[in-house]
N, C-alpha and C positions, 0 to 999 in steps of 0.2 A: 865215257860214262853216260848212262841213261839219264834223261831228264827226270824221269820218275821211275823208281824201281818197279820191276815186274814182280808181282806177288801171287803166289798160289797157296791155298790152304788145303790141308787134308783134314777131313771131318771124321768124328767118331760116329758110331751108330745112332747117337741121339741128335746129330746135327750140330754138335759143339766143335769148335776148332780144336783139333788135336795138335797140329803142327802148322807153322807158317814158314814159308820159304820165300826169300827175297833174292832177286837177281839185280845187281847194280850195274854190271857191265856185261856185254856180249863179247867174249874173247874172240880174237881174230880167227882162230881155228874153227870156232863154232859159227862165226859169220859166214865163212866159206861153206861150211856144211849146210847152213840155213839156206843160202842161195841155191845150192844143189837140190835140197829137199823141196823148196818152193817151186823151182823150175820143174822138177819131176812131177810134183803134184798138179801143176797147171796143165800138164799134158796127159794126165791119167784120167780114166773113167771109172776106176775101181774105188768106190767110196769107202768100203770097209778097210781095204788095204791102205788107203790114204790116212785114215784115222789111226791105224796101227803105226804107220810111218811117222806121223806127227807126234804120237804118244812117245815113241822111242826117242825122237829128237828132243822133246821137252825134258825127258829124263836125263839125257846126255847134257843138255844145256844147263840144267840145275845140278850137274855133277853127280847124278845118280843118288841124290839124297832121298829120293822116293822111287818106287818101282812103277812099271806100267800098271800092275794090279792096284797099287795105291790110287793112281789116277782113275782107273776104270771103276773102282769100287767106292772111293771116298773123296773124290774131288767134285766140285760143282762145275757142271758143263759150261755155264756162263763164264766162270773164272778161267777155265782152261781156254775157251775161245778168245777171251780178252787177252790172255797171255800170248796166244798165237798171233792175234792181231797186232799186239804191241811189238812183237819180234818182226813181223812183216813190215810194219811202219818204220821201224829202225833200219831195216835193210834198205828200204826205199829212200830214206833220208840220207843214208851214207853212200848210196850208189851214185856215182857221178853220171852214169848213163841213164838213170831213171828220170823220167820227167813227171813232175807233180801235176802239171797242166799241159794240155796240147799247145803247141806253138801256134800263134795266130799268124795268118798270111796276109 
């Protein structure tokens, strides 16, 4: 379970919150997919394709309760980036091979 739910809002054309979506856990299947997506993105130079890949991943992670078009047209970029960062941080915190700080010799 996440320490703090990951939240995304979909806004209407007036900037008012239309829908709020919360994610309290990252299911194991999505954790595996997240690792794969983040690894792929770290090797990529295609920024537009990377954004599309991450948009699709976020839709999947939130069980397709919103569409890529919803994110592209009605989500705040800062909130989307915060959600991506939160997922990334969760992966790092649960990966026994990831190091938070370099080992001192």
